[in-house]
PDB file of N, CA, C and O in Angstrom:
ATOM      1  N   UNK A   1      92.431 -77.771 -16.596  1.00  0.00           N
ATOM      2  CA  UNK A   1      93.257 -77.574 -17.751  1.00  0.00           C
ATOM      3  C   UNK A   1      94.157 -78.795 -17.978  1.00  0.00           C
ATOM      4  O   UNK A   1      94.436 -79.165 -19.118  1.00  0.00           O
ATOM      5  N   UNK A   2      94.610 -79.419 -16.871  1.00  0.00           N
ATOM      6  CA  UNK A   2      95.442 -80.612 -17.006  1.00  0.00           C
ATOM      7  C   UNK A   2      94.654 -81.755 -17.631  1.00  0.00           C
ATOM      8  O   UNK A   2      95.171 -82.507 -18.457  1.00  0.00           O
ATOM      9  N   UNK A   3      93.387 -81.873 -17.221  1.00  0.00           N
ATOM     10  CA  UNK A   3      92.561 -82.953 -17.762  1.00  0.00           C
ATOM     11  C   UNK A   3      92.355 -82.785 -19.264  1.00  0.00           C
ATOM     12  O   UNK A   3      92.371 -83.761 -20.014  1.00  0.00           O
ATOM     13  N   UNK A   4      92.163 -81.548 -19.692  1.00  0.00           N
ATOM     14  CA  UNK A   4      91.971 -81.285 -21.112  1.00  0.00           C
ATOM     15  C   UNK A   4      93.229 -81.618 -21.902  1.00  0.00           C
ATOM     16  O   UNK A   4      93.149 -82.194 -22.987  1.00  0.00           O
ATOM     17  N   UNK A   5      94.388 -81.257 -21.364  1.00  0.00           N
ATOM     18  CA  UNK A   5      95.648 -81.561 -22.030  1.00  0.00           C
ATOM     19  C   UNK A   5      95.881 -83.071 -22.102  1.00  0.00           C
ATOM     20  O   UNK A   5      96.314 -83.578 -23.137  1.00  0.00           O
ATOM     21  N   UNK A   6      95.598 -83.795 -21.010  1.00  0.00           N
ATOM     22  CA  UNK A   6      95.751 -85.255 -21.013  1.00  0.00           C
ATOM     23  C   UNK A   6      94.777 -85.916 -21.983  1.00  0.00           C
ATOM     24  O   UNK A   6      95.126 -86.880 -22.665  1.00  0.00           O
ATOM     25  N   UNK A   7      93.559 -85.394 -22.038  1.00  0.00           N
ATOM     26  CA  UNK A   7      92.577 -85.919 -22.973  1.00  0.00           C
ATOM     27  C   UNK A   7      93.034 -85.708 -24.420  1.00  0.00           C
ATOM     28  O   UNK A   7      92.906 -86.603 -25.256  1.00  0.00           O
ATOM     29  N   UNK A   8      93.563 -84.528 -24.702  1.00  0.00           N
ATOM     30  CA  UNK A   8      94.055 -84.240 -26.057  1.00  0.00           C
ATOM     31  C   UNK A   8      95.222 -85.150 -26.410  1.00  0.00           C
ATOM     32  O   UNK A   8      95.323 -85.607 -27.549  1.00  0.00           O
ATOM     33  N   UNK A   9      96.097 -85.417 -25.464  1.00  0.00           N
ATOM     34  CA  UNK A   9      97.234 -86.316 -25.726  1.00  0.00           C
ATOM     35  C   UNK A   9      96.751 -87.748 -25.944  1.00  0.00           C
ATOM     36  O   UNK A   9      97.272 -88.458 -26.804  1.00  0.00           O
ATOM     37  N   UNK A  10      95.761 -88.166 -25.169  1.00  0.00           N
ATOM     38  CA  UNK A  10      95.235 -89.529 -25.309  1.00  0.00           C
ATOM     39  C   UNK A  10      94.549 -89.707 -26.669  1.00  0.00           C
ATOM     40  O   UNK A  10      94.751 -90.718 -27.343  1.00  0.00           O
ATOM     41  N   UNK A  11      93.746 -88.732 -27.063  1.00  0.00           N
ATOM     42  CA  UNK A  11      93.072 -88.808 -28.357  1.00  0.00           C
ATOM     43  C   UNK A  11      94.093 -88.756 -29.490  1.00  0.00           C
ATOM     44  O   UNK A  11      93.963 -89.484 -30.474  1.00  0.00           O
ATOM     45  N   UNK A  12      95.094 -87.913 -29.361  1.00  0.00           N
ATOM     46  CA  UNK A  12      96.147 -87.840 -30.379  1.00  0.00           C
ATOM     47  C   UNK A  12      96.918 -89.145 -30.494  1.00  0.00           C
ATOM     48  O   UNK A  12      97.276 -89.566 -31.594  1.00  0.00           O
ATOM     49  N   UNK A  13      97.171 -89.781 -29.363  1.00  0.00           N
ATOM     50  CA  UNK A  13      97.858 -91.073 -29.385  1.00  0.00           C
ATOM     51  C   UNK A  13      97.027 -92.152 -30.038  1.00  0.00           C
ATOM     52  O   UNK A  13      97.555 -92.984 -30.776  1.00  0.00           O
ATOM     53  N   UNK A  14      95.724 -92.150 -29.775  1.00  0.00           N
ATOM     54  CA  UNK A  14      94.841 -93.135 -30.402  1.00  0.00           C
ATOM     55  C   UNK A  14      94.765 -92.935 -31.909  1.00  0.00           C
ATOM     56  O   UNK A  14      94.762 -93.906 -32.665  1.00  0.00           O
ATOM     57  N   UNK A  15      94.705 -91.692 -32.346  1.00  0.00           N
ATOM     58  CA  UNK A  15      94.669 -91.401 -33.773  1.00  0.00           C
ATOM     59  C   UNK A  15      95.984 -91.831 -34.413  1.00  0.00           C
ATOM     60  O   UNK A  15      95.991 -92.394 -35.508  1.00  0.00           O
ATOM     61  N   UNK A  16      97.086 -91.568 -33.737  1.00  0.00           N
ATOM     62  CA  UNK A  16      98.393 -91.975 -34.264  1.00  0.00           C
ATOM     63  C   UNK A  16      98.526 -93.478 -34.380  1.00  0.00           C
ATOM     64  O   UNK A  16      99.086 -93.970 -35.360  1.00  0.00           O
ATOM     65  N   UNK A  17      98.028 -94.219 -33.409  1.00  0.00           N
ATOM     66  CA  UNK A  17      98.104 -95.674 -33.465  1.00  0.00           C
ATOM     67  C   UNK A  17      97.164 -96.241 -34.516  1.00  0.00           C
ATOM     68  O   UNK A  17      97.470 -97.260 -35.136  1.00  0.00           O
ATOM     69  N   UNK A  18      96.033 -95.599 -34.723  1.00  0.00           N
ATOM     70  CA  UNK A  18      95.089 -96.069 -35.725  1.00  0.00           C
ATOM     71  C   UNK A  18      95.613 -95.927 -37.135  1.00  0.00           C
ATOM     72  O   UNK A  18      95.256 -96.720 -38.006  1.00  0.00           O
ATOM     73  N   UNK A  19      96.457 -94.930 -37.381  1.00  0.00           N
ATOM     74  CA  UNK A  19      96.985 -94.725 -38.728  1.00  0.00           C
ATOM     75  C   UNK A  19      98.146 -95.662 -39.045  1.00  0.00           C
ATOM     76  O   UNK A  19      98.610 -95.693 -40.185  1.00  0.00           O
ATOM     77  N   UNK A  20      98.621 -96.420 -38.074  1.00  0.00           N
ATOM     78  CA  UNK A  20      99.730 -97.339 -38.318  1.00  0.00           C
ATOM     79  C   UNK A  20      99.261 -98.717 -38.765  1.00  0.00           C
ATOM     80  O   UNK A  20     100.059 -99.654 -38.792  1.00  0.00           O
ATOM     81  N   UNK A  21      98.019 -98.859 -39.109  1.00  0.00           N
ATOM     82  CA  UNK A  21      97.518-100.132 -39.587  1.00  0.00           C
ATOM     83  C   UNK A  21      96.679-100.856 -38.569  1.00  0.00           C
ATOM     84  O   UNK A  21      96.312-102.008 -38.801  1.00  0.00           O
ATOM     85  N   UNK A  22      96.363-100.248 -37.471  1.00  0.00           N
ATOM     86  CA  UNK A  22      95.542-100.897 -36.468  1.00  0.00           C
ATOM     87  C   UNK A  22      94.100-101.074 -36.919  1.00  0.00           C
ATOM     88  O   UNK A  22      93.370-101.893 -36.361  1.00  0.00           O
ATOM     89  N   UNK A  23      93.689-100.321 -37.913  1.00  0.00           N
ATOM     90  CA  UNK A  23      92.323-100.417 -38.410  1.00  0.00           C
ATOM     91  C   UNK A  23      92.253-101.154 -39.745  1.00  0.00           C
ATOM     92  O   UNK A  23      91.237-101.075 -40.435  1.00  0.00           O
ATOM     93  N   UNK A  24      93.295-101.857 -40.114  1.00  0.00           N
ATOM     94  CA  UNK A  24      93.275-102.576 -41.383  1.00  0.00           C
ATOM     95  C   UNK A  24      92.467-103.859 -41.252  1.00  0.00           C
ATOM     96  O   UNK A  24      92.215-104.342 -40.148  1.00  0.00           O
ATOM     97  N   UNK A  25      92.070-104.399 -42.389  1.00  0.00           N
ATOM     98  CA  UNK A  25      91.301-105.636 -42.368  1.00  0.00           C
ATOM     99  C   UNK A  25      92.218-106.800 -42.021  1.00  0.00           C
ATOM    100  O   UNK A  25      93.422-106.709 -42.258  1.00  0.00           O
ATOM    101  N   UNK A  26      91.702-107.871 -41.479  1.00  0.00           N
ATOM    102  CA  UNK A  26      92.543-109.001 -41.093  1.00  0.00           C
ATOM    103  C   UNK A  26      93.193-109.706 -42.284  1.00  0.00           C
ATOM    104  O   UNK A  26      94.273-110.279 -42.144  1.00  0.00           O
ATOM    105  N   UNK A  27      92.552-109.671 -43.447  1.00  0.00           N
ATOM    106  CA  UNK A  27      93.070-110.415 -44.587  1.00  0.00           C
ATOM    107  C   UNK A  27      94.126-109.644 -45.374  1.00  0.00           C
ATOM    108  O   UNK A  27      94.987-110.262 -46.000  1.00  0.00           O
ATOM    109  N   UNK A  28      94.083-108.325 -45.358  1.00  0.00           N
ATOM    110  CA  UNK A  28      94.976-107.511 -46.180  1.00  0.00           C
ATOM    111  C   UNK A  28      95.642-106.453 -45.320  1.00  0.00           C
ATOM    112  O   UNK A  28      95.027-105.916 -44.399  1.00  0.00           O
ATOM    113  N   UNK A  29      96.911-106.151 -45.624  1.00  0.00           N
ATOM    114  CA  UNK A  29      97.535-105.022 -44.954  1.00  0.00           C
ATOM    115  C   UNK A  29      97.164-103.742 -45.708  1.00  0.00           C
ATOM    116  O   UNK A  29      96.423-103.802 -46.689  1.00  0.00           O
ATOM    117  N   UNK A  30      97.655-102.616 -45.275  1.00  0.00           N
ATOM    118  CA  UNK A  30      97.236-101.331 -45.829  1.00  0.00           C
ATOM    119  C   UNK A  30      97.594-101.213 -47.307  1.00  0.00           C
ATOM    120  O   UNK A  30      96.771-100.754 -48.099  1.00  0.00           O
ATOM    121  N   UNK A  31      98.799-101.615 -47.696  1.00  0.00           N
ATOM    122  CA  UNK A  31      99.214-101.502 -49.093  1.00  0.00           C
ATOM    123  C   UNK A  31      98.392-102.420 -49.994  1.00  0.00           C
ATOM    124  O   UNK A  31      97.973-102.012 -51.078  1.00  0.00           O
ATOM    125  N   UNK A  32      98.161-103.647 -49.557  1.00  0.00           N
ATOM    126  CA  UNK A  32      97.386-104.587 -50.358  1.00  0.00           C
ATOM    127  C   UNK A  32      95.943-104.117 -50.512  1.00  0.00           C
ATOM    128  O   UNK A  32      95.360-104.223 -51.591  1.00  0.00           O
ATOM    129  N   UNK A  33      95.377-103.600 -49.437  1.00  0.00           N
ATOM    130  CA  UNK A  33      94.000-103.127 -49.491  1.00  0.00           C
ATOM    131  C   UNK A  33      93.877-101.919 -50.413  1.00  0.00           C
ATOM    132  O   UNK A  33      92.913-101.817 -51.172  1.00  0.00           O
ATOM    133  N   UNK A  34      94.842-101.004 -50.356  1.00  0.00           N
ATOM    134  CA  UNK A  34      94.817 -99.826 -51.221  1.00  0.00           C
ATOM    135  C   UNK A  34      94.919-100.233 -52.680  1.00  0.00           C
ATOM    136  O   UNK A  34      94.165 -99.731 -53.514  1.00  0.00           O
ATOM    137  N   UNK A  35      95.836-101.134 -53.003  1.00  0.00           N
ATOM    138  CA  UNK A  35      95.977-101.556 -54.399  1.00  0.00           C
ATOM    139  C   UNK A  35      94.738-102.307 -54.866  1.00  0.00           C
ATOM    140  O   UNK A  35      94.354-102.191 -56.030  1.00  0.00           O
ATOM    141  N   UNK A  36      94.109-103.068 -53.990  1.00  0.00           N
ATOM    142  CA  UNK A  36      92.894-103.795 -54.345  1.00  0.00           C
ATOM    143  C   UNK A  36      91.751-102.827 -54.636  1.00  0.00           C
ATOM    144  O   UNK A  36      90.993-103.026 -55.586  1.00  0.00           O
ATOM    145  N   UNK A  37      91.627-101.790 -53.828  1.00  0.00           N
ATOM    146  CA  UNK A  37      90.576-100.791 -54.042  1.00  0.00           C
ATOM    147  C   UNK A  37      90.824-100.027 -55.343  1.00  0.00           C
ATOM    148  O   UNK A  37      89.890 -99.803 -56.112  1.00  0.00           O
ATOM    149  N   UNK A  38      92.065 -99.627 -55.596  1.00  0.00           N
ATOM    150  CA  UNK A  38      92.372 -98.891 -56.823  1.00  0.00           C
ATOM    151  C   UNK A  38      92.145 -99.754 -58.057  1.00  0.00           C
ATOM    152  O   UNK A  38      91.669 -99.260 -59.079  1.00  0.00           O
ATOM    153  N   UNK A  39      92.479-101.033 -57.972  1.00  0.00           N
ATOM    154  CA  UNK A  39      92.258-101.950 -59.083  1.00  0.00           C
ATOM    155  C   UNK A  39      90.757-102.093 -59.363  1.00  0.00           C
ATOM    156  O   UNK A  39      90.344-102.136 -60.522  1.00  0.00           O
ATOM    157  N   UNK A  40      89.947-102.165 -58.312  1.00  0.00           N
ATOM    158  CA  UNK A  40      88.490-102.261 -58.484  1.00  0.00           C
ATOM    159  C   UNK A  40      87.926-100.986 -59.086  1.00  0.00           C
ATOM    160  O   UNK A  40      87.070-101.041 -59.969  1.00  0.00           O
ATOM    161  N   UNK A  41      88.402 -99.830 -58.613  1.00  0.00           N
ATOM    162  CA  UNK A  41      87.931 -98.558 -59.160  1.00  0.00           C
ATOM    163  C   UNK A  41      88.272 -98.456 -60.639  1.00  0.00           C
ATOM    164  O   UNK A  41      87.450 -97.997 -61.432  1.00  0.00           O
ATOM    165  N   UNK A  42      89.486 -98.883 -61.024  1.00  0.00           N
ATOM    166  CA  UNK A  42      89.905 -98.830 -62.416  1.00  0.00           C
ATOM    167  C   UNK A  42      88.982 -99.684 -63.274  1.00  0.00           C
ATOM    168  O   UNK A  42      88.534 -99.246 -64.334  1.00  0.00           O
ATOM    169  N   UNK A  43      88.699-100.893 -62.825  1.00  0.00           N
ATOM    170  CA  UNK A  43      87.817-101.787 -63.568  1.00  0.00           C
ATOM    171  C   UNK A  43      86.411-101.199 -63.689  1.00  0.00           C
ATOM    172  O   UNK A  43      85.812-101.227 -64.764  1.00  0.00           O
ATOM    173  N   UNK A  44      85.891-100.670 -62.586  1.00  0.00           N
ATOM    174  CA  UNK A  44      84.542-100.114 -62.607  1.00  0.00           C
ATOM    175  C   UNK A  44      84.443 -98.891 -63.520  1.00  0.00           C
ATOM    176  O   UNK A  44      83.449 -98.723 -64.225  1.00  0.00           O
ATOM    177  N   UNK A  45      85.471 -98.038 -63.510  1.00  0.00           N
ATOM    178  CA  UNK A  45      85.457 -96.865 -64.393  1.00  0.00           C
ATOM    179  C   UNK A  45      85.503 -97.278 -65.856  1.00  0.00           C
ATOM    180  O   UNK A  45      84.805 -96.698 -66.687  1.00  0.00           O
ATOM    181  N   UNK A  46      86.318 -98.275 -66.178  1.00  0.00           N
ATOM    182  CA  UNK A  46      86.375 -98.750 -67.563  1.00  0.00           C
ATOM    183  C   UNK A  46      85.040 -99.341 -67.995  1.00  0.00           C
ATOM    184  O   UNK A  46      84.582 -99.086 -69.109  1.00  0.00           O
ATOM    185  N   UNK A  47      84.413-100.123 -67.130  1.00  0.00           N
ATOM    186  CA  UNK A  47      83.125-100.698 -67.471  1.00  0.00           C
ATOM    187  C   UNK A  47      82.051 -99.617 -67.580  1.00  0.00           C
ATOM    188  O   UNK A  47      81.167 -99.701 -68.432  1.00  0.00           O
ATOM    189  N   UNK A  48      82.127 -98.600 -66.716  1.00  0.00           N
ATOM    190  CA  UNK A  48      81.169 -97.503 -66.778  1.00  0.00           C
ATOM    191  C   UNK A  48      81.290 -96.711 -68.069  1.00  0.00           C
ATOM    192  O   UNK A  48      80.283 -96.323 -68.660  1.00  0.00           O
ATOM    193  N   UNK A  49      82.522 -96.470 -68.510  1.00  0.00           N
ATOM    194  CA  UNK A  49      82.724 -95.748 -69.767  1.00  0.00           C
ATOM    195  C   UNK A  49      82.215 -96.575 -70.940  1.00  0.00           C
ATOM    196  O   UNK A  49      81.623 -96.034 -71.873  1.00  0.00           O
ATOM    197  N   UNK A  50      82.443 -97.877 -70.895  1.00  0.00           N
ATOM    198  CA  UNK A  50      81.946 -98.737 -71.963  1.00  0.00           C
ATOM    199  C   UNK A  50      80.419 -98.742 -71.985  1.00  0.00           C
ATOM    200  O   UNK A  50      79.814 -98.696 -73.056  1.00  0.00           O
ATOM    201  N   UNK A  51      79.797 -98.798 -70.816  1.00  0.00           N
ATOM    202  CA  UNK A  51      78.340 -98.753 -70.746  1.00  0.00           C
ATOM    203  C   UNK A  51      77.798 -97.420 -71.266  1.00  0.00           C
ATOM    204  O   UNK A  51      76.782 -97.377 -71.960  1.00  0.00           O
ATOM    205  N   UNK A  52      78.491 -96.340 -70.920  1.00  0.00           N
ATOM    206  CA  UNK A  52      78.073 -95.017 -71.394  1.00  0.00           C
ATOM    207  C   UNK A  52      78.161 -94.944 -72.913  1.00  0.00           C
ATOM    208  O   UNK A  52      77.251 -94.444 -73.574  1.00  0.00           O
ATOM    209  N   UNK A  53      79.263 -95.445 -73.458  1.00  0.00           N
ATOM    210  CA  UNK A  53      79.433 -95.404 -74.905  1.00  0.00           C
ATOM    211  C   UNK A  53      78.358 -96.251 -75.589  1.00  0.00           C
ATOM    212  O   UNK A  53      77.857 -95.875 -76.649  1.00  0.00           O
ATOM    213  N   UNK A  54      78.008 -97.366 -75.003  1.00  0.00           N
ATOM    214  CA  UNK A  54      76.998 -98.229 -75.603  1.00  0.00           C
ATOM    215  C   UNK A  54      75.611 -97.609 -75.519  1.00  0.00           C
ATOM    216  O   UNK A  54      74.849 -97.661 -76.484  1.00  0.00           O
ATOM    217  N   UNK A  55      75.280 -97.023 -74.373  1.00  0.00           N
ATOM    218  CA  UNK A  55      73.936 -96.477 -74.177  1.00  0.00           C
ATOM    219  C   UNK A  55      73.759 -95.119 -74.850  1.00  0.00           C
ATOM    220  O   UNK A  55      72.765 -94.901 -75.543  1.00  0.00           O
ATOM    221  N   UNK A  56      74.700 -94.210 -74.658  1.00  0.00           N
ATOM    222  CA  UNK A  56      74.519 -92.841 -75.133  1.00  0.00           C
ATOM    223  C   UNK A  56      74.961 -92.674 -76.588  1.00  0.00           C
ATOM    224  O   UNK A  56      74.309 -91.968 -77.357  1.00  0.00           O
ATOM    225  N   UNK A  57      76.052 -93.313 -76.961  1.00  0.00           N
ATOM    226  CA  UNK A  57      76.606 -93.114 -78.291  1.00  0.00           C
ATOM    227  C   UNK A  57      76.201 -94.217 -79.279  1.00  0.00           C
ATOM    228  O   UNK A  57      76.500 -94.130 -80.470  1.00  0.00           O
ATOM    229  N   UNK A  58      75.523 -95.249 -78.775  1.00  0.00           N
ATOM    230  CA  UNK A  58      75.077 -96.373 -79.589  1.00  0.00           C
ATOM    231  C   UNK A  58      76.235 -97.086 -80.288  1.00  0.00           C
ATOM    232  O   UNK A  58      76.106 -97.536 -81.427  1.00  0.00           O
ATOM    233  N   UNK A  59      77.359 -97.182 -79.593  1.00  0.00           N
ATOM    234  CA  UNK A  59      78.514 -97.923 -80.079  1.00  0.00           C
ATOM    235  C   UNK A  59      78.461 -99.300 -79.438  1.00  0.00           C
ATOM    236  O   UNK A  59      78.280 -99.395 -78.224  1.00  0.00           O
ATOM    237  N   UNK A  60      78.613-100.362 -80.205  1.00  0.00           N
ATOM    238  CA  UNK A  60      78.509-101.697 -79.608  1.00  0.00           C
ATOM    239  C   UNK A  60      79.627-101.953 -78.601  1.00  0.00           C
ATOM    240  O   UNK A  60      80.732-101.432 -78.757  1.00  0.00           O
ATOM    241  N   UNK A  61      79.352-102.741 -77.583  1.00  0.00           N
ATOM    242  CA  UNK A  61      80.376-103.029 -76.579  1.00  0.00           C
ATOM    243  C   UNK A  61      81.513-103.842 -77.173  1.00  0.00           C
ATOM    244  O   UNK A  61      81.313-104.626 -78.100  1.00  0.00           O
ATOM    245  N   UNK A  62      82.710-103.648 -76.630  1.00  0.00           N
ATOM    246  CA  UNK A  62      83.887-104.302 -77.181  1.00  0.00           C
ATOM    247  C   UNK A  62      84.006-105.752 -76.742  1.00  0.00           C
ATOM    248  O   UNK A  62      84.662-106.535 -77.429  1.00  0.00           O
ATOM    249  N   UNK A  63      83.399-106.142 -75.626  1.00  0.00           N
ATOM    250  CA  UNK A  63      83.558-107.495 -75.116  1.00  0.00           C
ATOM    251  C   UNK A  63      82.524-108.464 -75.688  1.00  0.00           C
ATOM    252  O   UNK A  63      82.632-109.672 -75.474  1.00  0.00           O
ATOM    253  N   UNK A  64      81.531-107.956 -76.407  1.00  0.00           N
ATOM    254  CA  UNK A  64      80.512-108.834 -76.961  1.00  0.00           C
ATOM    255  C   UNK A  64      80.839-109.216 -78.392  1.00  0.00           C
ATOM    256  O   UNK A  64      81.143-108.348 -79.210  1.00  0.00           O
ATOM    257  N   UNK A  65      80.781-110.486 -78.702  1.00  0.00           N
ATOM    258  CA  UNK A  65      80.955-110.954 -80.072  1.00  0.00           C
ATOM    259  C   UNK A  65      79.618-111.433 -80.574  1.00  0.00           C
ATOM    260  O   UNK A  65      78.650-111.481 -79.815  1.00  0.00           O
ATOM    261  N   UNK A  66      79.547-111.788 -81.841  1.00  0.00           N
ATOM    262  CA  UNK A  66      78.296-112.316 -82.381  1.00  0.00           C
ATOM    263  C   UNK A  66      77.888-113.584 -81.668  1.00  0.00           C
ATOM    264  O   UNK A  66      76.696-113.850 -81.509  1.00  0.00           O
ATOM    265  N   UNK A  67      78.874-114.384 -81.227  1.00  0.00           N
ATOM    266  CA  UNK A  67      78.562-115.635 -80.554  1.00  0.00           C
ATOM    267  C   UNK A  67      77.966-115.371 -79.179  1.00  0.00           C
ATOM    268  O   UNK A  67      77.109-116.126 -78.719  1.00  0.00           O
ATOM    269  N   UNK A  68      78.414-114.301 -78.514  1.00  0.00           N
ATOM    270  CA  UNK A  68      77.872-113.984 -77.191  1.00  0.00           C
ATOM    271  C   UNK A  68      76.482-113.370 -77.272  1.00  0.00           C
ATOM    272  O   UNK A  68      75.702-113.485 -76.327  1.00  0.00           O
ATOM    273  N   UNK A  69      76.165-112.728 -78.373  1.00  0.00           N
ATOM    274  CA  UNK A  69      74.910-112.007 -78.495  1.00  0.00           C
ATOM    275  C   UNK A  69      73.760-112.907 -78.954  1.00  0.00           C
ATOM    276  O   UNK A  69      72.597-112.529 -78.814  1.00  0.00           O
ATOM    277  N   UNK A  70      74.059-114.073 -79.492  1.00  0.00           N
ATOM    278  CA  UNK A  70      73.000-114.942 -80.004  1.00  0.00           C
ATOM    279  C   UNK A  70      72.383-115.765 -78.928  1.00  0.00           C
ATOM    280  O   UNK A  70      71.474-116.551 -79.196  1.00  0.00           O
TER     281      UNK A  70
END
């Protein structure tokens, strides 16, 4: 029973240390990485909606001009 309790404490300690940024990427801290991911998701969702509108609704894309299409 003591071994099980010590094992549970050790695993809990490892999980606690991992949530403090020990698993973050070397280039970005946790806040920077989160904002970078959210910014990418926002861009991808906007592009996906534009693609959907162009394909399903036959509305021309907003970023294309006559000069880009020729």
